[in-house]
PAFI-917810 format. One record per atom (N, C-alpha, C, O): residue number from 1; residue in one letter; x negated, y negated, z; atom name. Coordinates in nm, 4 decimals, decimal comma. Each point is the difference from the previous one (the first is absolute). Layout:
<rs>
{NUM "A" {X Y Z} "CA"}
...
</rs>
This chain:
<rs>
{1 "M" {8,7280 -6,6421 -6,6675} "N"}
{1 "M" {-0,0357 -0,1683 0,0085} "CA"}
{1 "M" {0,0797 -0,0558 0,1151} "C"}
{1 "M" {0,1166 0,0323 0,0226} "O"}
{2 "K" {-0,1869 -0,1185 0,0491} "N"}
{2 "K" {0,0472 -0,0793 0,1226} "CA"}
{2 "K" {0,1326 -0,0751 0,0006} "C"}
{2 "K" {0,0764 -0,0165 0,0951} "O"}
{3 "A" {-0,0635 -0,0316 -0,2386} "N"}
{3 "A" {0,1083 -0,0933 -0,0109} "CA"}
{3 "A" {0,1245 0,0363 -0,0383} "C"}
{3 "A" {0,0991 -0,0729 0,0000} "O"}
{4 "Q" {-0,1076 0,2292 -0,0450} "N"}
{4 "Q" {0,1149 0,0420 -0,0404} "CA"}
{4 "Q" {0,1313 0,0465 0,1081} "C"}
{4 "Q" {0,1027 0,0571 -0,0367} "O"}
{5 "N" {-0,1318 -0,0922 0,1592} "N"}
{5 "N" {0,1079 0,0117 0,0949} "CA"}
{5 "N" {0,0966 -0,1054 -0,0134} "C"}
{5 "N" {0,1226 0,0109 0,0037} "O"}
{6 "T" {-0,2113 -0,1425 -0,0241} "N"}
{6 "T" {0,0551 -0,1515 -0,0238} "CA"}
{6 "T" {0,0303 -0,0081 -0,1127} "C"}
{6 "T" {0,0668 -0,1008 -0,0231} "O"}
{7 "I" {-0,0897 0,1749 -0,0769} "N"}
{7 "I" {0,0362 -0,0274 -0,1506} "CA"}
{7 "I" {0,1478 0,0813 0,0149} "C"}
{7 "I" {0,1017 -0,0657 -0,0222} "O"}
{8 "S" {-0,0913 0,1843 0,0534} "N"}
{8 "S" {0,1364 0,0752 -0,0050} "CA"}
{8 "S" {0,0785 -0,0813 0,0911} "C"}
{8 "S" {0,0868 -0,0572 -0,0657} "O"}
{9 "Q" {-0,0805 0,0301 0,1788} "N"}
{9 "Q" {0,0718 -0,0785 0,0933} "CA"}
{9 "Q" {0,0360 -0,1471 -0,0893} "C"}
{9 "Q" {0,1138 -0,0403 0,0238} "O"}
{10 "M" {-0,1762 -0,0273 -0,1015} "N"}
{10 "M" {0,0095 -0,0988 -0,0735} "CA"}
{10 "M" {0,1281 0,0231 -0,0792} "C"}
{10 "M" {0,0987 -0,0716 -0,0167} "O"}
{11 "R" {-0,1320 0,1994 -0,0290} "N"}
{11 "R" {0,1058 -0,0063 -0,1761} "CA"}
{11 "R" {0,1243 0,0830 0,0900} "C"}
{11 "R" {0,1197 -0,0168 -0,0231} "O"}
{12 "R" {-0,1715 0,1054 0,1255} "N"}
{12 "R" {0,1804 -0,0001 0,1001} "CA"}
{12 "R" {0,0651 -0,0935 0,0334} "C"}
{12 "R" {0,1229 -0,0062 0,0044} "O"}
{13 "G" {-0,2233 -0,1003 0,0304} "N"}
{13 "G" {0,0874 -0,1061 0,0421} "CA"}
{13 "G" {0,0906 -0,1093 -0,1008} "C"}
{13 "G" {0,1016 -0,0568 0,0399} "O"}
{14 "I" {-0,1593 0,0399 -0,1770} "N"}
{14 "I" {0,0224 -0,0504 -0,0977} "CA"}
{14 "I" {0,0810 0,0766 -0,0981} "C"}
{14 "I" {0,0176 -0,0531 -0,1096} "O"}
{15 "L" {0,0366 0,1749 0,1335} "N"}
{15 "L" {0,1138 0,0890 -0,0586} "CA"}
{15 "L" {0,1025 -0,0454 -0,0330} "C"}
{15 "L" {0,0431 -0,0165 -0,1141} "O"}
{16 "E" {0,0210 -0,0161 0,2502} "N"}
{16 "E" {0,1299 -0,0356 -0,0132} "CA"}
{16 "E" {0,0094 -0,1106 -0,0503} "C"}
{16 "E" {0,0971 0,0052 -0,0755} "O"}
{17 "F" {-0,1471 -0,1157 0,0725} "N"}
{17 "F" {0,0007 -0,1381 -0,0541} "CA"}
{17 "F" {0,0057 0,0605 -0,1640} "C"}
{17 "F" {0,0968 -0,0377 -0,0660} "O"}
{18 "C" {-0,1840 0,1178 0,0076} "N"}
{18 "C" {-0,0480 0,0375 -0,1214} "CA"}
{18 "C" {0,1338 0,0936 -0,0860} "C"}
{18 "C" {0,0169 0,0057 -0,1218} "O"}
{19 "I" {0,0485 0,0472 0,2076} "N"}
{19 "I" {0,1238 0,0757 -0,0248} "CA"}
{19 "I" {0,1239 -0,0845 -0,0147} "C"}
{19 "I" {0,0943 0,0243 -0,0754} "O"}
{20 "I" {-0,1059 -0,1186 0,1507} "N"}
{20 "I" {0,1076 -0,1081 -0,0378} "CA"}
{20 "I" {-0,0177 -0,1120 -0,0989} "C"}
{20 "I" {0,0825 -0,0759 -0,0509} "O"}
{21 "S" {-0,1876 0,0845 0,0403} "N"}
{21 "S" {-0,0486 -0,1216 -0,1462} "CA"}
{21 "S" {0,0190 0,0877 -0,1302} "C"}
{21 "S" {0,0293 -0,0544 -0,1065} "O"}
{22 "L" {-0,0467 0,1918 0,1171} "N"}
{22 "L" {0,0408 0,1012 -0,1156} "CA"}
{22 "L" {0,1410 -0,0159 -0,0160} "C"}
{22 "L" {0,0329 -0,0279 -0,1153} "O"}
{23 "L" {0,0648 0,0384 0,2034} "N"}
{23 "L" {0,0872 -0,0335 -0,0042} "CA"}
{23 "L" {0,1271 -0,1108 -0,0095} "C"}
{23 "L" {0,1219 0,0166 -0,0022} "O"}
{24 "A" {-0,2047 -0,1344 -0,0023} "N"}
{24 "A" {0,0211 -0,1318 -0,0252} "CA"}
{24 "A" {0,1147 -0,0531 -0,1212} "C"}
{24 "A" {0,0887 -0,0827 0,0209} "O"}
{25 "D" {-0,1119 0,1441 -0,1352} "N"}
{25 "D" {0,0624 -0,0181 -0,1040} "CA"}
{25 "D" {0,0902 0,0958 -0,0809} "C"}
{25 "D" {0,0918 -0,0207 -0,0793} "O"}
{26 "N" {-0,1539 0,1407 0,1302} "N"}
{26 "N" {0,0490 0,1559 -0,0884} "CA"}
{26 "N" {0,0259 0,0856 0,0994} "C"}
{26 "N" {-0,0635 -0,0024 0,1055} "O"}
{27 "E" {0,1712 0,0961 -0,1332} "N"}
{27 "E" {0,0275 0,1184 0,1103} "CA"}
{27 "E" {-0,1239 0,0925 -0,0455} "C"}
{27 "E" {-0,0377 -0,0135 -0,1164} "O"}
{28 "I" {-0,0258 0,1022 0,1954} "N"}
{28 "I" {-0,1008 0,1038 -0,0568} "CA"}
{28 "I" {0,0169 0,1049 0,0354} "C"}
{28 "I" {0,0423 0,0109 0,1151} "O"}
{29 "Y" {-0,0674 0,1196 -0,1976} "N"}
{29 "Y" {0,0220 0,1395 0,0166} "CA"}
{29 "Y" {-0,1137 0,0162 0,1038} "C"}
{29 "Y" {-0,0958 -0,0770 0,0052} "O"}
{30 "T" {0,1124 0,1750 0,0709} "N"}
{30 "T" {-0,0947 0,0503 0,1464} "CA"}
{30 "T" {-0,1576 0,0103 -0,0615} "C"}
{30 "T" {-0,0941 -0,0526 0,0594} "O"}
{31 "A" {0,0750 0,1392 -0,2064} "N"}
{31 "A" {-0,1190 0,0541 -0,0480} "CA"}
{31 "A" {-0,0559 -0,1397 -0,0717} "C"}
{31 "A" {-0,1194 -0,0260 0,0149} "O"}
{32 "E" {0,2003 -0,0612 -0,0898} "N"}
{32 "E" {-0,0659 -0,1333 -0,0533} "CA"}
{32 "E" {-0,0596 -0,0810 0,1472} "C"}
{32 "E" {-0,1112 -0,0527 -0,0044} "O"}
{33 "L" {0,1736 0,0492 0,1009} "N"}
{33 "L" {-0,0660 -0,0808 0,0827} "CA"}
{33 "L" {-0,0825 0,0433 0,0433} "C"}
{33 "L" {-0,0845 -0,0829 0,0339} "O"}
{34 "I" {0,0471 0,2389 -0,0030} "N"}
{34 "I" {-0,1462 0,0520 0,0458} "CA"}
{34 "I" {-0,1187 -0,0292 -0,1251} "C"}
{34 "I" {-0,1138 -0,0433 0,0175} "O"}
{35 "D" {0,1762 0,0799 -0,1422} "N"}
{35 "D" {-0,0823 -0,0476 -0,1259} "CA"}
{35 "D" {-0,0998 -0,1274 0,0260} "C"}
{35 "D" {-0,1230 0,0002 0,0034} "O"}
{36 "R" {0,2326 -0,1304 0,0173} "N"}
{36 "R" {-0,0175 -0,1219 0,0341} "CA"}
{36 "R" {-0,1120 -0,0038 0,0709} "C"}
{36 "R" {-0,1130 -0,0293 -0,0391} "O"}
{37 "L" {0,1611 0,0710 0,1814} "N"}
{37 "L" {-0,0915 -0,0365 0,1078} "CA"}
{37 "L" {-0,1645 0,1041 -0,0190} "C"}
{37 "L" {-0,1139 -0,0288 0,0369} "O"}
{38 "K" {0,1480 0,1096 -0,0837} "N"}
{38 "K" {-0,1278 0,0652 -0,0346} "CA"}
{38 "K" {-0,0966 -0,0693 -0,1169} "C"}
{38 "K" {-0,1229 -0,0059 0,0047} "O"}
{39 "A" {0,1880 -0,0328 -0,0851} "N"}
{39 "A" {-0,0755 -0,0916 -0,1316} "CA"}
{39 "A" {-0,0469 -0,1218 0,0694} "C"}
{39 "A" {-0,1000 -0,0634 -0,0339} "O"}
{40 "A" {0,1964 0,0272 0,1568} "N"}
{40 "A" {-0,0942 -0,1276 0,0616} "CA"}
{40 "A" {-0,1270 0,0545 0,1189} "C"}
{40 "A" {-0,0378 -0,0743 0,0905} "O"}
{41 "D" {-0,0079 0,1922 -0,1076} "N"}
{41 "D" {-0,0655 0,0551 0,0791} "CA"}
{41 "D" {0,0264 -0,0085 0,1338} "C"}
{41 "D" {-0,0926 -0,0324 0,0743} "O"}
{42 "L" {0,2226 0,0596 -0,0198} "N"}
{42 "L" {0,0730 0,0207 0,0909} "CA"}
{42 "L" {0,0401 0,1319 0,0381} "C"}
{42 "L" {0,1199 0,0253 0,0117} "O"}
{43 "L" {-0,2280 0,0814 0,0135} "N"}
{43 "L" {0,0475 0,1213 0,0010} "CA"}
{43 "L" {0,1061 0,0317 0,1010} "C"}
{43 "L" {-0,0012 -0,0392 0,1167} "O"}
{44 "V" {0,0832 0,1060 -0,1666} "N"}
{44 "V" {0,1333 0,0471 0,0459} "CA"}
{44 "V" {0,0383 0,1408 0,0256} "C"}
{44 "V" {0,0180 0,0763 -0,0949} "O"}
{45 "T" {-0,0032 -0,0332 0,2312} "N"}
{45 "T" {0,0690 0,1554 -0,0319} "CA"}
{45 "T" {0,1249 -0,0294 0,0411} "C"}
{45 "T" {0,0418 -0,1081 0,0416} "O"}
{46 "D" {0,0256 0,2281 -0,0578} "N"}
{46 "D" {0,1475 0,0133 0,0489} "CA"}
{46 "D" {0,0374 -0,0211 0,1452} "C"}
{46 "D" {0,0888 -0,0697 0,0490} "O"}
{47 "G" {-0,1825 0,1504 0,0091} "N"}
{47 "G" {0,0045 -0,0100 0,1553} "CA"}
{47 "G" {0,0115 -0,1989 0,0533} "C"}
{47 "G" {0,0564 -0,0578 0,0929} "O"}
{48 "T" {-0,1308 0,0173 -0,1941} "N"}
{48 "T" {0,0052 -0,1606 0,0272} "CA"}
{48 "T" {0,1071 -0,0561 -0,0440} "C"}
{48 "T" {0,0792 -0,0437 0,0834} "O"}
{49 "L" {-0,0491 0,0305 -0,2288} "N"}
{49 "L" {0,0955 -0,0693 -0,0545} "CA"}
{49 "L" {0,1394 0,0136 0,0595} "C"}
{49 "L" {0,0589 -0,1005 0,0398} "O"}
{50 "Y" {0,0130 0,2602 -0,0302} "N"}
{50 "Y" {0,1135 0,0049 0,0012} "CA"}
{50 "Y" {0,0689 -0,0187 0,1490} "C"}
{50 "Y" {0,1229 0,0067 0,0023} "O"}
{51 "P" {-0,1869 -0,0279 0,1129} "N"}
{51 "P" {0,0037 -0,0334 0,1147} "CA"}
{51 "P" {-0,0054 -0,1631 0,0144} "C"}
{51 "P" {0,0303 -0,0664 0,0991} "O"}
{52 "L" {-0,0707 0,0276 -0,2079} "N"}
{52 "L" {-0,0189 -0,1528 0,0267} "CA"}
{52 "L" {0,1114 -0,0654 -0,1177} "C"}
{52 "L" {0,0445 -0,1148 0,0012} "O"}
{53 "L" {-0,0221 0,1945 -0,0755} "N"}
{53 "L" {0,1561 -0,0364 -0,0927} "CA"}
{53 "L" {0,1439 0,0276 0,0735} "C"}
{53 "L" {0,1110 -0,0488 -0,0211} "O"}
{54 "N" {-0,1556 0,1447 0,1140} "N"}
{54 "N" {0,1350 0,0608 0,1069} "CA"}
{54 "N" {0,0290 -0,1188 0,0685} "C"}
{54 "N" {0,1055 -0,0595 0,0220} "O"}
{55 "R" {-0,2494 0,0335 0,0131} "N"}
{55 "R" {0,0122 -0,1473 0,1507} "CA"}
{55 "R" {0,0454 -0,0976 -0,0753} "C"}
{55 "R" {0,1071 -0,0543 0,0273} "O"}
{56 "L" {-0,1709 0,0232 -0,1175} "N"}
{56 "L" {0,0354 -0,1567 -0,0706} "CA"}
{56 "L" {0,1803 0,0488 -0,0362} "C"}
{56 "L" {0,0617 -0,1061 -0,0090} "O"}
{57 "Q" {0,0075 0,1919 -0,0068} "N"}
{57 "Q" {0,1032 0,0242 -0,0420} "CA"}
{57 "Q" {0,1003 -0,0359 0,1002} "C"}
{57 "Q" {0,0878 -0,0859 -0,0080} "O"}
{58 "K" {-0,1236 0,1888 0,1310} "N"}
{58 "K" {0,0611 -0,0474 0,1407} "CA"}
{58 "K" {0,0011 -0,1082 0,0478} "C"}
{58 "K" {0,0924 -0,0319 0,0748} "O"}
{59 "A" {-0,2251 -0,0808 -0,1134} "N"}
{59 "A" {0,0124 -0,1404 0,0159} "CA"}
{59 "A" {0,0729 -0,0655 -0,0686} "C"}
{59 "A" {0,0146 -0,1166 0,0367} "O"}
{60 "D" {0,0563 0,1594 -0,1554} "N"}
{60 "D" {0,1069 -0,0751 -0,0711} "CA"}
{60 "D" {-0,1290 -0,0717 -0,1119} "C"}
{60 "D" {0,0552 -0,0793 -0,0762} "O"}
{61 "I" {-0,1694 0,0863 0,0565} "N"}
{61 "I" {-0,0355 -0,0873 -0,0596} "CA"}
{61 "I" {-0,0384 0,0806 -0,1450} "C"}
{61 "I" {-0,0568 -0,0682 -0,0854} "O"}
{62 "L" {0,0793 0,1789 0,0615} "N"}
{62 "L" {0,0255 0,0656 -0,1589} "CA"}
{62 "L" {0,1072 0,0844 0,0101} "C"}
{62 "L" {0,0493 0,0157 0,1117} "O"}
{63 "Q" {-0,0046 0,0401 -0,2031} "N"}
{63 "Q" {0,1134 0,0712 -0,0442} "CA"}
{63 "Q" {-0,0363 0,0978 -0,1096} "C"}
{63 "Q" {-0,1028 -0,0114 -0,0668} "O"}
{64 "Y" {0,1933 0,1097 0,0511} "N"}
{64 "Y" {-0,0368 0,0973 -0,0977} "CA"}
{64 "Y" {0,1338 0,0366 -0,1067} "C"}
{64 "Y" {0,0923 -0,0814 0,0021} "O"}
{65 "R" {-0,0824 0,1770 -0,0761} "N"}
{65 "R" {0,0691 0,0169 -0,0973} "CA"}
{65 "R" {-0,0126 0,1220 -0,0648} "C"}
{65 "R" {-0,1036 -0,0008 -0,0666} "O"}
{66 "F" {0,1785 0,1299 0,0552} "N"}
{66 "F" {-0,0598 0,1110 -0,0518} "CA"}
{66 "F" {0,0922 -0,0420 -0,1834} "C"}
{66 "F" {0,1167 -0,0297 -0,0258} "O"}
{67 "V" {-0,2499 0,0492 -0,0701} "N"}
{67 "V" {0,0618 0,0134 -0,1168} "CA"}
{67 "V" {-0,0585 0,1230 -0,0587} "C"}
{67 "V" {-0,1185 0,0328 0,0070} "O"}
{68 "E" {0,2299 0,0419 -0,0753} "N"}
{68 "E" {-0,0066 0,1152 -0,0687} "CA"}
{68 "E" {-0,1230 0,0017 -0,1119} "C"}
{68 "E" {-0,0181 -0,0954 -0,0757} "O"}
{69 "S" {-0,0581 0,2062 0,0742} "N"}
{69 "S" {-0,1055 0,0485 -0,0704} "CA"}
{69 "S" {0,0212 0,0704 -0,1013} "C"}
{69 "S" {0,0632 0,0964 0,0431} "O"}
{70 "E" {-0,0823 -0,0798 -0,1950} "N"}
{70 "E" {0,0128 0,0914 -0,0796} "CA"}
{70 "E" {-0,0970 0,1443 0,0181} "C"}
{70 "E" {0,0334 0,1125 -0,0370} "O"}
{71 "S" {-0,1608 -0,1507 0,1043} "N"}
{71 "S" {-0,0930 0,1136 0,0060} "CA"}
{71 "S" {-0,0094 0,0430 0,1287} "C"}
{71 "S" {-0,1074 0,0557 0,0228} "O"}
{72 "G" {0,2010 -0,0636 0,0922} "N"}
{72 "G" {0,0047 0,0228 0,0985} "CA"}
{72 "G" {0,1076 -0,0399 0,1158} "C"}
{72 "G" {0,1127 -0,0363 -0,0337} "O"}
{73 "P" {-0,1482 0,0434 0,1643} "N"}
{73 "P" {0,0913 -0,0639 0,0950} "CA"}
{73 "P" {0,0029 -0,1366 0,0068} "C"}
{73 "P" {-0,0913 -0,0675 -0,0474} "O"}
{74 "P" {0,2340 -0,0039 0,1281} "N"}
{74 "P" {-0,0367 -0,1138 -0,0441} "CA"}
{74 "P" {-0,1077 -0,1093 0,0850} "C"}
{74 "P" {-0,0597 0,0186 0,1061} "O"}
{75 "R" {0,0606 -0,1151 -0,1795} "N"}
{75 "R" {-0,1505 -0,0739 0,0504} "CA"}
{75 "R" {0,0643 -0,1492 0,0791} "C"}
{75 "R" {0,0870 -0,0776 -0,0395} "O"}
{76 "K" {-0,1650 0,0772 0,1578} "N"}
{76 "K" {-0,0135 -0,1197 0,0721} "CA"}
{76 "K" {-0,0572 -0,1256 -0,0140} "C"}
{76 "K" {-0,1215 -0,0168 0,0102} "O"}
{77 "Y" {0,2045 -0,0776 -0,0342} "N"}
{77 "Y" {-0,0769 -0,1361 -0,0344} "CA"}
{77 "Y" {0,0506 -0,1062 0,0759} "C"}
{77 "Y" {0,1093 -0,0559 -0,0093} "O"}
{78 "Y" {-0,2161 0,0324 0,0963} "N"}
{78 "Y" {-0,0070 -0,1230 0,0938} "CA"}
{78 "Y" {0,0303 -0,1459 -0,0386} "C"}
{78 "Y" {-0,0115 -0,0179 -0,1212} "O"}
{79 "S" {0,0420 -0,0756 0,1814} "N"}
{79 "S" {0,0219 -0,1420 -0,0456} "CA"}
{79 "S" {-0,0012 -0,0475 0,1458} "C"}
{79 "S" {0,0210 0,0652 0,1024} "O"}
{80 "L" {-0,0584 -0,2285 -0,1224} "N"}
{80 "L" {0,0414 -0,0732 0,1171} "CA"}
{80 "L" {0,1504 -0,0239 0,0464} "C"}
{80 "L" {0,0939 0,0003 -0,0796} "O"}
{81 "T" {-0,0817 -0,0193 0,2053} "N"}
{81 "T" {0,1279 -0,0673 0,0229} "CA"}
{81 "T" {-0,0414 -0,1127 0,0165} "C"}
{81 "T" {-0,1165 -0,0254 -0,0306} "O"}
{82 "E" {0,1993 -0,0708 0,0823} "N"}
{82 "E" {0,0371 -0,1312 0,0044} "CA"}
{82 "E" {-0,0787 -0,0367 0,1322} "C"}
{82 "E" {-0,0632 -0,1056 -0,0018} "O"}
{83 "E" {0,0612 0,1767 0,1068} "N"}
{83 "E" {-0,0843 0,0052 0,0964} "CA"}
{83 "E" {-0,1803 0,0190 -0,0202} "C"}
{83 "E" {-0,0975 -0,0561 0,0499} "O"}
{84 "G" {0,1161 0,1603 -0,1453} "N"}
{84 "G" {-0,1630 0,0308 -0,0771} "CA"}
{84 "G" {-0,0536 -0,1298 -0,0784} "C"}
{84 "G" {-0,1170 -0,0380 0,0020} "O"}
{85 "H" {0,2244 -0,0246 -0,0725} "N"}
{85 "H" {-0,0639 -0,1066 -0,0638} "CA"}
{85 "H" {-0,0377 -0,1382 0,1202} "C"}
{85 "H" {-0,0889 -0,0809 -0,0265} "O"}
{86 "A" {0,1449 0,0750 0,1153} "N"}
{86 "A" {0,0032 -0,0688 0,1107} "CA"}
{86 "A" {-0,1647 -0,0048 0,0665} "C"}
{86 "A" {-0,0825 -0,0904 0,0137} "O"}
{87 "V" {0,0847 0,2666 0,0249} "N"}
{87 "V" {-0,1369 0,0144 0,0452} "CA"}
{87 "V" {-0,1284 -0,0106 -0,1156} "C"}
{87 "V" {-0,1100 -0,0301 0,0464} "O"}
{88 "L" {0,1179 0,0485 -0,1619} "N"}
{88 "L" {-0,1042 -0,0303 -0,0842} "CA"}
{88 "L" {-0,0524 -0,1562 -0,0145} "C"}
{88 "L" {-0,1114 -0,0429 -0,0298} "O"}
{89 "K" {0,2404 -0,0290 0,0639} "N"}
{89 "K" {-0,0617 -0,1304 0,0026} "CA"}
{89 "K" {-0,0551 -0,0175 0,0963} "C"}
{89 "K" {-0,1087 -0,0507 -0,0278} "O"}
{90 "D" {0,1228 0,0664 0,1545} "N"}
{90 "D" {-0,0388 -0,0247 0,1310} "CA"}
{90 "D" {-0,1653 0,0860 -0,0163} "C"}
{90 "D" {-0,0952 -0,0738 0,0253} "O"}
{91 "L" {0,0653 0,1981 -0,0589} "N"}
{91 "L" {-0,1217 0,0387 -0,0612} "CA"}
{91 "L" {-0,0638 -0,0195 -0,0877} "C"}
{91 "L" {-0,1150 0,0427 -0,0106} "O"}
{92 "D" {0,1755 -0,1139 -0,0758} "N"}
{92 "D" {-0,0763 -0,0989 -0,1019} "CA"}
{92 "D" {-0,0666 -0,1018 0,0618} "C"}
{92 "D" {-0,1185 -0,0245 -0,0224} "O"}
{93 "G" {0,2017 -0,0494 0,1152} "N"}
{93 "G" {-0,0806 -0,1291 0,0594} "CA"}
{93 "G" {-0,1167 0,0474 0,0953} "C"}
{93 "G" {-0,1031 -0,0655 0,0152} "O"}
{94 "A" {0,1313 0,1953 0,0523} "N"}
{94 "A" {-0,0988 0,0388 0,1361} "CA"}
{94 "A" {-0,1217 0,0524 -0,0902} "C"}
{94 "A" {-0,1120 -0,0446 0,0247} "O"}
{95 "W" {0,1280 0,1311 -0,1211} "N"}
{95 "W" {-0,1328 0,0087 -0,1017} "CA"}
{95 "W" {-0,0671 -0,1179 -0,0397} "C"}
{95 "W" {-0,1205 -0,0155 0,0196} "O"}
{96 "Q" {0,2023 -0,0792 -0,0816} "N"}
{96 "Q" {-0,0972 -0,0874 -0,0310} "CA"}
{96 "Q" {-0,0472 -0,0792 0,1187} "C"}
{96 "Q" {-0,1096 -0,0528 -0,0194} "O"}
{97 "E" {0,1608 0,0315 0,1320} "N"}
{97 "E" {-0,0979 -0,0293 0,1035} "CA"}
{97 "E" {-0,1092 0,0864 0,0693} "C"}
{97 "E" {-0,1023 -0,0401 0,0556} "O"}
{98 "I" {0,1432 0,1576 -0,0699} "N"}
{98 "I" {-0,1219 0,0936 0,0650} "CA"}
{98 "I" {-0,1066 0,0030 -0,1159} "C"}
{98 "I" {-0,1172 0,0152 0,0345} "O"}
{99 "H" {0,1526 -0,0312 -0,1983} "N"}
{99 "H" {-0,0733 0,0262 -0,0926} "CA"}
{99 "H" {-0,1035 -0,1273 0,0474} "C"}
{99 "H" {-0,1157 0,0248 0,0341} "O"}
{100 "G" {0,1619 -0,1429 -0,0354} "N"}
{100 "G" {-0,0418 -0,1301 0,0242} "CA"}
{100 "G" {-0,1264 -0,0423 0,1418} "C"}
{100 "G" {-0,0948 -0,0784 -0,0014} "O"}
{101 "S" {0,1464 0,1680 0,1101} "N"}
{101 "S" {-0,0539 0,0131 0,0874} "CA"}
{101 "S" {-0,1559 0,0736 0,0059} "C"}
{101 "S" {-0,1026 -0,0388 0,0558} "O"}
{102 "V" {0,1338 0,1791 -0,1492} "N"}
{102 "V" {-0,1097 0,0532 -0,0319} "CA"}
{102 "V" {-0,1019 -0,1085 -0,0604} "C"}
{102 "V" {-0,1014 -0,0508 0,0480} "O"}
{103 "E" {0,1678 0,0339 -0,1738} "N"}
{103 "E" {-0,1133 -0,0569 -0,0720} "CA"}
{103 "E" {-0,0539 -0,0980 0,0364} "C"}
{103 "E" {-0,1135 -0,0196 -0,0435} "O"}
{104 "M" {0,1697 -0,0729 0,1310} "N"}
{104 "M" {-0,0843 -0,0969 0,0798} "CA"}
{104 "M" {-0,0920 0,0437 0,1130} "C"}
{104 "M" {-0,0741 -0,0845 0,0503} "O"}
{105 "I" {0,0732 0,2271 -0,0008} "N"}
{105 "I" {-0,0910 0,0126 0,1125} "CA"}
{105 "I" {-0,0969 0,0546 -0,0798} "C"}
{105 "I" {-0,1166 -0,0145 0,0369} "O"}
{106 "R" {0,1505 0,1041 -0,1891} "N"}
{106 "R" {-0,1121 0,0457 -0,0614} "CA"}
{106 "R" {-0,1021 -0,1311 -0,0658} "C"}
{106 "R" {-0,1230 0,0025 0,0025} "O"}
{107 "R" {0,1967 -0,1005 -0,0533} "N"}
{107 "R" {-0,0802 -0,1066 -0,0482} "CA"}
{107 "R" {-0,1146 -0,0423 0,0857} "C"}
{107 "R" {-0,1204 0,0007 -0,0255} "O"}
{108 "G" {0,2014 -0,0474 0,1608} "N"}
{108 "G" {-0,0935 -0,0307 0,1306} "CA"}
{108 "G" {-0,1141 0,1082 0,0110} "C"}
{108 "G" {-0,1144 -0,0438 0,0122} "O"}
{109 "N" {0,1291 0,1517 -0,0145} "N"}
{109 "N" {-0,1212 0,1085 -0,0009} "CA"}
{109 "N" {-0,0723 0,0055 -0,1244} "C"}
{109 "N" {-0,1153 0,0309 0,0300} "O"}
{110 "D" {0,1237 -0,0432 -0,1349} "N"}
{110 "D" {-0,0594 -0,0264 -0,1397} "CA"}
{110 "D" {-0,0852 -0,1148 0,0350} "C"}
{110 "D" {-0,1178 0,0160 -0,0318} "O"}
{111 "S" {0,1529 -0,1519 0,1014} "N"}
{111 "S" {-0,0469 -0,0935 0,0265} "CA"}
{111 "S" {-0,1217 -0,0083 0,0825} "C"}
{111 "S" {-0,0747 -0,0975 0,0069} "O"}
{112 "E" {0,0638 0,1956 0,0474} "N"}
{112 "E" {-0,1192 -0,0077 0,1425} "CA"}
{112 "E" {-0,0998 0,0832 -0,0579} "C"}
{112 "E" {-0,1035 0,0246 0,0619} "O"}
</rs>
């Protein structure tokens, strides 16, 4: 499909915003984060997710803590930092603006 490359780029571009949004209210275990992204049809591989989480942590947008697990090794739970909440607020505004612009363009195309 000719659009597949563009679709993949769009998903990759929005992935960081989606991860930060998922962490807005609660800390989340890595596997749950993957499950929620997949449930939203944002197919994620470990090779995509872990470098992104690492980059966000180094940028002080998110933090993690280990929680002991009864069924194996400790689990890593991610949450937003104060800076992460500020970034989310900025990204929410940008998303609304971008979404509105795209819809305006699409409505213009529909009227032709």
